[in-house]
MIGUTOR-673664 format. One line per 3 residues: number of its first residue (from 1); their letters; for each residue x, z, y of C-alpha. Coordinates in steps of 0.2 Angstrom, whole numbers, plus 5000, padded with zeros to 4 digits. Example, Ala and Ser with C-alpha at 12.3 -4.5 7.8 and 13.67 -1.06 7.14 Angstrom:
! MIGUTOR-673664
1 = AS = 5062 5039 4978 | 5068 5036 4995
//
This chain:
! MIGUTOR-673664
1 = MFK = 6066 4075 5648 | 6067 4089 5635 | 6084 4087 5627
4 = HLF = 6085 4105 5622 | 6067 4109 5617 | 6067 4097 5603
7 = TPI = 6084 4100 5596 | 6084 4107 5578 | 6091 4125 5575
10 = EIG = 6095 4135 5560 | 6089 4153 5557 | 6100 4159 5543
13 = SMV = 6096 4146 5529 | 6080 4140 5537 | 6081 4124 5548
16 = VRN = 6068 4123 5561 | 6064 4106 5569 | 6063 4111 5587
19 = RIV = 6065 4127 5598 | 6047 4131 5600 | 6040 4146 5592
22 = MPP = 6022 4152 5589 | 6024 4171 5591 | 6012 4184 5583
25 = MHM = 5995 4185 5591 | 5981 4196 5585 | 5966 4185 5581
28 = GYG = 5954 4195 5571 | 5951 4181 5559 | 5955 4191 5544
31 = AMD = 5947 4198 5528 | 5945 4216 5522 | 5957 4213 5508
34 = GSV = 5971 4206 5520 | 5971 4189 5512 | 5973 4173 5523
37 = TER = 5956 4166 5527 | 5952 4148 5529 | 5950 4151 5547
40 = YRD = 5968 4157 5549 | 5974 4143 5539 | 5965 4130 5549
43 = YYE = 5971 4139 5565 | 5990 4139 5560 | 5989 4122 5552
46 = ARA = 5983 4115 5568 | 5998 4122 5578 | 6010 4115 5564
49 = KGG = 6002 4098 5566 | 6004 4099 5584 | 6022 4100 5582
52 = VGL = 6028 4118 5584 | 6044 4122 5575 | 6041 4140 5569
55 = IIT = 6025 4150 5567 | 6026 4169 5566 | 6009 4175 5560
58 = EAC = 6000 4190 5568 | 6006 4207 5562 | 6003 4210 5543
61 = AVH = 6000 4227 5535 | 6012 4233 5522 | 6000 4246 5515
64 = PGR = 5981 4246 5512 | 5979 4263 5519 | 5989 4259 5535
67 = KYG = 5981 4244 5543 | 5982 4239 5562 | 5965 4234 5565
70 = VVP = 5950 4232 5554 | 5953 4215 5546 | 5972 4211 5548
73 = LAL = 5983 4200 5538 | 5992 4209 5524 | 6006 4208 5512
76 = FDD = 6002 4225 5503 | 5997 4218 5486 | 6002 4204 5475
79 = DVI = 5984 4198 5475 | 5986 4191 5492 | 6000 4180 5487
82 = PSW = 5990 4164 5482 | 5982 4164 5499 | 5998 4165 5508
85 = KEL = 6005 4151 5497 | 5991 4140 5503 | 5995 4144 5521
88 = ADA = 6013 4141 5518 | 6009 4124 5510 | 5998 4119 5524
91 = VHR = 6011 4123 5537 | 6024 4114 5527 | 6013 4099 5525
94 = QGG = 6014 4097 5544 | 6033 4099 5545 | 6033 4117 5552
97 = KLA = 6041 4133 5546 | 6031 4149 5543 | 6036 4168 5545
100 = AQL = 6026 4183 5543 | 6027 4198 5555 | 6027 4215 5547
103 = MDP = 6021 4230 5556 | 6015 4247 5551 | 6003 4255 5565
106 = GPE = 6011 4273 5564 | 6005 4283 5579 | 5993 4268 5584
109 = AMK = 5983 4269 5568 | 5967 4269 5578 | 5958 4281 5565
112 = VLT = 5941 4279 5573 | 5941 4261 5568 | 5952 4260 5552
115 = GAD = 5951 4277 5545 | 5970 4278 5544 | 5978 4294 5549
118 = PLG = 5991 4292 5563 | 6008 4295 5557 | 6025 4295 5567
121 = PSP = 6042 4302 5569 | 6036 4317 5578 | 6019 4325 5583
124 = VAS = 6019 4317 5600 | 6002 4311 5606 | 5999 4293 5609
127 = RGI = 5992 4290 5626 | 5983 4274 5622 | 5964 4271 5622
130 = FRS = 5962 4279 5605 | 5971 4295 5609 | 5978 4303 5594
133 = MPR = 5991 4316 5588 | 6002 4308 5574 | 6007 4319 5559
136 = ELS = 6026 4320 5557 | 6032 4310 5542 | 6043 4318 5530
139 = SSE = 6059 4310 5524 | 6051 4306 5507 | 6037 4298 5516
142 = IEA = 6048 4287 5527 | 6057 4281 5511 | 6041 4276 5503
145 = IVE = 6036 4266 5519 | 6053 4258 5519 | 6049 4252 5501
148 = DFG = 6032 4246 5507 | 6041 4235 5519 | 6053 4229 5506
151 = QAV = 6039 4224 5494 | 6030 4215 5508 | 6046 4205 5511
154 = RRA = 6047 4201 5493 | 6029 4195 5492 | 6032 4184 5507
157 = QQA = 6046 4175 5499 | 6036 4174 5483 | 6022 4165 5492
160 = GVD = 6034 4152 5499 | 6034 4159 5517 | 6050 4154 5525
163 = AVE = 6055 4171 5534 | 6049 4187 5540 | 6049 4196 5556
166 = IHA = 6050 4215 5557 | 6040 4222 5573 | 6051 4235 5581
169 = AHG = 6046 4232 5599 | 6037 4240 5613 | 6039 4259 5609
172 = YAL = 6023 4259 5598 | 6018 4257 5580 | 6029 4264 5567
175 = VGS = 6046 4256 5568 | 6045 4255 5587 | 6040 4273 5589
178 = FMS = 6055 4279 5579 | 6066 4268 5590 | 6058 4276 5606
181 = PFF = 6065 4293 5613 | 6047 4296 5620 | 6040 4297 5602
184 = NKR = 6055 4302 5591 | 6060 4320 5593 | 6068 4322 5576
187 = TDA = 6084 4332 5573 | 6087 4325 5555 | 6095 4308 5550
190 = YGG = 6081 4298 5558 | 6082 4305 5576 | 6093 4311 5590
193 = SLE = 6105 4297 5593 | 6101 4279 5596 | 6109 4274 5579
196 = RRA = 6099 4287 5570 | 6083 4282 5578 | 6086 4264 5572
199 = KIL = 6089 4271 5554 | 6072 4267 5548 | 6074 4249 5554
202 = LDI = 6091 4247 5545 | 6084 4255 5529 | 6069 4242 5530
205 = IQS = 6082 4228 5531 | 6092 4234 5517 | 6077 4237 5506
208 = ARD = 6072 4219 5510 | 6089 4212 5506 | 6089 4221 5489
211 = KVG = 6074 4212 5484 | 6076 4194 5492 | 6094 4192 5493
214 = PDF = 6105 4187 5507 | 6098 4170 5511 | 6080 4174 5515
217 = PII = 6079 4174 5534 | 6074 4191 5543 | 6070 4191 5561
220 = VRI = 6067 4207 5571 | 6057 4209 5587 | 6064 4221 5600
223 = AGD = 6061 4225 5618 | 6076 4220 5628 | 6071 4233 5641
226 = ERR = 6056 4245 5639 | 6053 4243 5658 | 6049 4262 5660
229 = TGG = 6058 4277 5667 | 6068 4284 5653 | 6065 4270 5642
232 = RTL = 6078 4260 5632 | 6088 4249 5644 | 6095 4232 5641
235 = QES = 6113 4239 5638 | 6106 4250 5624 | 6096 4236 5617
238 = QFV = 6112 4225 5617 | 6120 4239 5606 | 6105 4239 5594
241 = ARI = 6106 4220 5593 | 6124 4222 5587 | 6119 4234 5574
244 = LVD = 6106 4222 5568 | 6118 4208 5566 | 6129 4219 5556
247 = AGV = 6114 4223 5545 | 6111 4205 5541 | 6097 4200 5553
250 = DAI = 6096 4181 5556 | 6088 4181 5573 | 6081 4192 5586
253 = EVS = 6065 4190 5596 | 6066 4198 5613 | 6051 4205 5622
256 = GGT = 6050 4218 5636 | 6039 4233 5641 | 6030 4246 5631
259 = IPN = 6012 4249 5625 | 6002 4256 5633 | 6012 4261 5648
262 = VFW = 6018 4244 5653 | 6006 4233 5643 | 6005 4221 5657
265 = AVV = 6023 4216 5653 | 6019 4213 5635 | 6005 4201 5638
268 = APS = 6009 4197 5656 | 5994 4190 5666 | 5992 4177 5679
271 = GTP = 6004 4180 5694 | 6017 4189 5685 | 6035 4181 5684
274 = LAL = 6037 4166 5672 | 6048 4169 5658 | 6049 4187 5663
277 = NAD = 6060 4192 5648 | 6073 4178 5650 | 6086 4189 5658
280 = FAH = 6084 4202 5644 | 6085 4188 5631 | 6101 4182 5639
283 = GIK = 6108 4199 5639 | 6105 4200 5620 | 6112 4182 5618
286 = EVV = 6128 4187 5626 | 6132 4200 5612 | 6126 4192 5596
289 = DIP = 6130 4176 5587 | 6113 4173 5579 | 6098 4164 5587
292 = VIC = 6089 4173 5601 | 6070 4170 5604 | 6063 4174 5621
295 = VGR = 6045 4178 5622 | 6034 4181 5637 | 6026 4169 5650
298 = INT = 6034 4153 5644 | 6019 4143 5647 | 6024 4125 5650
301 = PRV = 6037 4113 5642 | 6046 4112 5658 | 6048 4131 5659
304 = AEF = 6053 4131 5641 | 6066 4118 5644 | 6073 4127 5659
307 = VLE = 6076 4144 5650 | 6085 4134 5636 | 6095 4123 5647
310 = TGK = 6101 4138 5658 | 6107 4146 5642 | 6095 4161 5643
313 = TDM = 6089 4159 5625 | 6090 4148 5609 | 6072 4147 5606
316 = VSM = 6056 4150 5616 | 6040 4159 5610 | 6024 4150 5618
319 = GRA = 6010 4160 5610 | 5996 4159 5623 | 6001 4141 5628
322 = LHA = 6000 4135 5610 | 5983 4145 5608 | 5977 4135 5623
325 = DPE = 5983 4118 5616 | 5990 4117 5598 | 5996 4099 5602
328 = LPN = 6007 4105 5616 | 6024 4101 5607 | 6018 4083 5603
331 = KAA = 6011 4080 5620 | 6027 4086 5628 | 6038 4075 5616
334 = QGN = 6028 4060 5621 | 6029 4064 5640 | 6010 4067 5641
337 = LDD = 6011 4082 5651 | 5995 4080 5661 | 5986 4080 5644
340 = IAP = 5992 4098 5640 | 5978 4110 5641 | 5986 4124 5652
343 = CIA = 5987 4142 5648 | 5980 4150 5664 | 5986 4168 5659
346 = CNI = 5969 4175 5661 | 5970 4185 5645 | 5951 4184 5644
349 = GCI = 5949 4175 5628 | 5965 4178 5618 | 5967 4197 5623
352 = GTV = 5951 4203 5631 | 5939 4198 5617 | 5951 4205 5603
355 = VQG = 5952 4222 5611 | 5933 4223 5611 | 5933 4219 5592
358 = QLA = 5928 4201 5594 | 5937 4185 5588 | 5950 4177 5599
361 = TCI = 5945 4162 5608 | 5951 4153 5625 | 5943 4148 5641
364 = VNP = 5953 4132 5641 | 5951 4129 5623 | 5934 4135 5616
367 = AAG = 5939 4127 5599 | 5953 4139 5596 | 5950 4147 5579
370 = REK = 5936 4135 5575 | 5947 4119 5573 | 5937 4111 5559
373 = EMA = 5919 4116 5565 | 5922 4110 5583 | 5931 4094 5578
376 = LVP = 5925 4080 5589 | 5913 4068 5580 | 5907 4051 5588
379 = ADE = 5889 4052 5593 | 5876 4043 5582 | 5869 4035 5598
382 = PKQ = 5877 4033 5615 | 5867 4041 5629 | 5866 4041 5648
385 = VLV = 5871 4059 5652 | 5870 4066 5670 | 5879 4082 5673
388 = VGG = 5874 4092 5688 | 5889 4102 5695 | 5907 4099 5694
391 = GPA = 5913 4117 5690 | 5922 4121 5673 | 5906 4121 5663
394 = GLE = 5900 4104 5670 | 5917 4096 5668 | 5920 4102 5650
397 = TAR = 5903 4096 5645 | 5906 4079 5653 | 5924 4078 5645
400 = VAA = 5917 4082 5627 | 5902 4071 5628 | 5912 4056 5635
403 = LRG = 5925 4058 5621 | 5911 4057 5609 | 5905 4040 5616
406 = HKV = 5892 4044 5629 | 5891 4037 5646 | 5893 4052 5658
409 = TVC = 5891 4054 5676 | 5895 4071 5685 | 5887 4074 5702
412 = EKE = 5894 4088 5713 | 5886 4092 5729 | 5902 4098 5737
415 = EKL = 5916 4087 5742 | 5928 4093 5729 | 5926 4099 5711
418 = GGQ = 5929 4116 5704 | 5914 4127 5708 | 5918 4145 5708
421 = INI = 5936 4142 5702 | 5939 4136 5720 | 5936 4154 5726
424 = ASV = 5942 4163 5711 | 5959 4156 5713 | 5961 4162 5731
427 = PPF = 5965 4181 5729 | 5984 4185 5726 | 5991 4181 5710
430 = MQE = 5976 4171 5704 | 5981 4153 5709 | 5985 4148 5691
433 = ISQ = 5967 4148 5687 | 5965 4132 5697 | 5975 4123 5684
436 = LIQ = 5959 4123 5673 | 5950 4112 5686 | 5965 4101 5687
439 = YLS = 5966 4098 5668 | 5947 4096 5666 | 5945 4084 5680
442 = TQA = 5960 4073 5674 | 5954 4073 5656 | 5936 4069 5661
445 = EKA = 5942 4054 5671 | 5953 4048 5656 | 5938 4050 5645
448 = GVQ = 5928 4038 5657 | 5917 4051 5666 | 5911 4044 5683
451 = VEL = 5912 4058 5696 | 5901 4057 5712 | 5906 4070 5725
454 = GRE = 5895 4075 5740 | 5880 4070 5729 | 5866 4083 5727
457 = VTP = 5854 4079 5713 | 5836 4079 5717 | 5820 4075 5707
460 = ELI = 5820 4058 5716 | 5838 4054 5711 | 5833 4058 5693
463 = DER = 5818 4046 5694 | 5831 4033 5700 | 5844 4036 5687
466 = KPD = 5833 4039 5672 | 5846 4048 5662 | 5843 4051 5643
469 = VLV = 5851 4069 5645 | 5852 4080 5660 | 5865 4095 5660
472 = VAT = 5862 4108 5673 | 5878 4116 5677 | 5875 4122 5695
475 = GAT = 5883 4139 5693 | 5878 4154 5702 | 5875 4161 5720
478 = PLV = 5880 4178 5727 | 5867 4191 5723 | 5861 4201 5738
481 = PEG = 5854 4218 5732 | 5836 4222 5734 | 5832 4238 5743
484 = LEG = 5848 4238 5753 | 5843 4238 5771 | 5852 4228 5784
487 = TDK = 5859 4214 5774 | 5852 4202 5787 | 5864 4208 5800
490 = DNV = 5875 4195 5808 | 5891 4204 5802 | 5886 4204 5784
493 = VTA = 5894 4191 5773 | 5897 4189 5755 | 5914 4190 5746
496 = WEV = 5912 4172 5741 | 5911 4167 5759 | 5926 4177 5764
499 = LAG = 5937 4169 5750 | 5930 4152 5755 | 5938 4154 5773
502 = HEA = 5925 4164 5783 | 5932 4172 5799 | 5928 4189 5792
505 = SLA = 5946 4188 5785 | 5952 4190 5803 | 5944 4207 5805
508 = GNV = 5954 4223 5807 | 5942 4234 5798 | 5930 4229 5784
511 = VII = 5919 4238 5771 | 5916 4230 5754 | 5901 4235 5745
514 = GGG = 5904 4233 5726 | 5920 4238 5717 | 5919 4226 5703
517 = LVG = 5933 4213 5700 | 5927 4202 5714 | 5926 4216 5727
520 = CET = 5943 4222 5722 | 5951 4205 5722 | 5944 4202 5739
523 = ADF = 5951 4219 5745 | 5968 4214 5738 | 5966 4197 5748
526 = LAQ = 5962 4206 5765 | 5971 4222 5765 | 5987 4224 5775
529 = TTD = 5995 4240 5781 | 6003 4244 5797 | 6021 4246 5790
532 = NMG = 6026 4228 5795 | 6024 4227 5814 | 6023 4208 5813
535 = VAA = 6008 4208 5802 | 5990 4212 5809 | 5984 4227 5800
538 = THV = 5967 4226 5790 | 5959 4242 5784 | 5948 4240 5769
541 = TIL = 5935 4252 5762 | 5927 4249 5745 | 5911 4257 5740
544 = EMQ = 5907 4258 5722 | 5893 4266 5712 | 5903 4268 5696
547 = DRL = 5917 4281 5694 | 5930 4267 5691 | 5935 4250 5699
550 = ALD = 5935 4233 5692 | 5929 4238 5675 | 5924 4219 5672
553 = GNS = 5943 4214 5673 | 5955 4214 5659 | 5967 4229 5657
556 = EAR = 5983 4220 5660 | 5978 4212 5677 | 5968 4227 5682
559 = HLL = 5983 4238 5681 | 5993 4228 5693 | 5978 4225 5704
562 = MER = 5975 4244 5706 | 5993 4247 5710 | 5992 4234 5724
565 = LHE = 5976 4242 5731 | 5985 4259 5732 | 6000 4251 5740
568 = KRV = 5990 4243 5753 | 5981 4259 5756 | 5963 4253 5752
571 = EIL = 5951 4267 5755 | 5941 4269 5739 | 5924 4278 5738
574 = LGA = 5918 4280 5720 | 5901 4286 5715 | 5895 4279 5732
577 = KAK = 5879 4270 5732 | 5875 4260 5748 | 5859 4264 5756
580 = EIV = 5859 4255 5772 | 5870 4244 5783 | 5870 4250 5801
583 = DGG = 5879 4244 5816 | 5897 4246 5813 | 5896 4254 5795
586 = VVY = 5887 4258 5780 | 5876 4273 5775 | 5878 4278 5757
589 = TKD = 5874 4292 5745 | 5887 4302 5735 | 5884 4318 5724
592 = GQE = 5866 4318 5732 | 5873 4319 5749 | 5870 4305 5763
595 = VSV = 5886 4300 5771 | 5892 4285 5781 | 5908 4275 5784
598 = QGA = 5910 4269 5802 | 5921 4257 5812 | 5918 4241 5802
601 = EYI = 5918 4224 5810 | 5911 4216 5794 | 5902 4222 5779
604 = ILA = 5906 4211 5764 | 5894 4210 5749 | 5902 4209 5732
607 = TGA = 5887 4214 5722 | 5885 4202 5708 | 5878 4184 5706
610 = KSG = 5862 4176 5701 | 5858 4159 5693 | 5860 4144 5704
613 = DNL = 5847 4133 5694 | 5834 4126 5706 | 5832 4110 5697
616 = SAA = 5828 4112 5678 | 5810 4118 5681 | 5806 4104 5693
619 = IKD = 5812 4090 5682 | 5807 4096 5665 | 5795 4082 5662
622 = KVP = 5807 4068 5669 | 5821 4069 5656 | 5819 4069 5637
625 = EVH = 5834 4081 5635 | 5838 4095 5647 | 5852 4108 5645
628 = VIG = 5855 4123 5657 | 5873 4130 5654 | 5885 4142 5661
631 = DAR = 5880 4153 5676 | 5866 4141 5679 | 5858 4148 5663
634 = HPA = 5863 4166 5667 | 5878 4173 5676 | 5892 4178 5664
637 = TAL = 5911 4174 5663 | 5921 4158 5664 | 5924 4161 5645
640 = QAT = 5905 4160 5641 | 5903 4145 5653 | 5916 4134 5644
643 = ADA = 5910 4140 5627 | 5892 4134 5632 | 5899 4118 5638
646 = AAI = 5909 4114 5623 | 5894 4117 5612 | 5882 4107 5622
649 = GRE = 5895 4093 5623 | 5896 4092 5604 | 5877 4094 5602
652 = I = 5871 4079 5614
//
């Protein structure tokens, strides 16, 4: 089935057992001194044990005064070498190879967090969240930075790491900014032409070679195409790739996009093209004779095999997929594809938490980053466990509890499993989320969980079943705001009802009250313009109290969602607080003035959610052990729901 995926390959002097790469992903598991913590070691060792061929660690700082993030990995001091050796030994014990990615933040130093001054090729402002004006580096400072990189490569080799990767992609950070015509306005030896902009990278490679010799593998990550007007094109990247081969690089990892302008292409969310950089990788592969690694939305073994089989690339980076399931390679090799925990490309646990300064986790795999502490241990005493609700929280609890030896039954009052995922997967580009339910229901069944559909749990049923443990995972229900007059009108429905198939989706003009993620995704689902005469037009108006939309969504998906809303000509009224629903419209206040929007056939409420627990209080004396989890406890996110479930499943 996977004759290409599990074929060994050589990167310089390094032999990798298969074509699967764990690319750099920022986790936030580090220490202030930059050493490899036990948490990092456990995380990477789990992926090596799971069968990945090559692990490239998250970006490592090369100087203590220039960190990317508060607690990144680092190779800026000989004192960190022992911890890196422990990591290398752990990965090697499991048959994997280890590379360290090296990156200097440069213009993206985020001084407000790290205290490091932004530095760059030219004083051109970074337009990211942490807006900053970098100071232009002198030639002598550049030479010192080149030496920092060279020493970091030397330390990696000394620690027993198998290779290094130099981060030169996405037009940001130091090397990438020198490579970018947007940031590099220099007129000396480090700017002007494409070759001169690449000089700092070539100098780093030479500095490394001087210290570690010709046989230590060096990989470089570049963007095959920067995906922005005026950015570096594929043809220019092909030219750069040829220069890198001449400089002695052993492999090239090909990404795409720039940060922050095209961040969605760097960590592409649900609904974006699979293997979106494969054509760029193929373009690089056509002009070099060293291995090419393709990264970006290669999320299943079959997709990975396809891009290898069609000659697009030599190796595949599967970062978020391996984050979701460290055993993906072994399961694929054994043909157990249904057992692979799927990456649903939500970017919530692996990206969203990290940019908020939290530790990386995963909706599908709450044990990510906590591999040892969340290892499944058999229960001391098997119990009868009744789980009320077949959404993600209920199914995850049931799966974990059953694997630990409990006898588990899930009762779901609807005729299908999934809970809110069934409606969350309806808006455009959100269908991948449904894989979460497919996976959890399959794994629960394999673990021996009994599922009863169309079964509502009542106090009488509990008297009959007499469970030892009751888990209430009944989710949430739509919140109808108090004080909003007219919500009882016949043409007022909730966004949940619309996404579940209500006839309001046939209307030609609707108003959505609430511009959070649910409201915006509902608008995306409904809105149609009159440009196509064969399509019935639907005009959508969103009323939102805040000054921005979808603030509860992740930035990558939100970027694309906003583009679609504008393309579909959704009318957006910000700073607008709904006061009353009237016939054919809504009265709202804005800037102290009372205004109205008219002509609506339906008013759709997307105003939040409330707990759907109507059971726990009624049965508190009937069951020895009761747990209320997920949205039934308090409305939150799917990430919190599965985290709650994973914890309770291990606690029972």
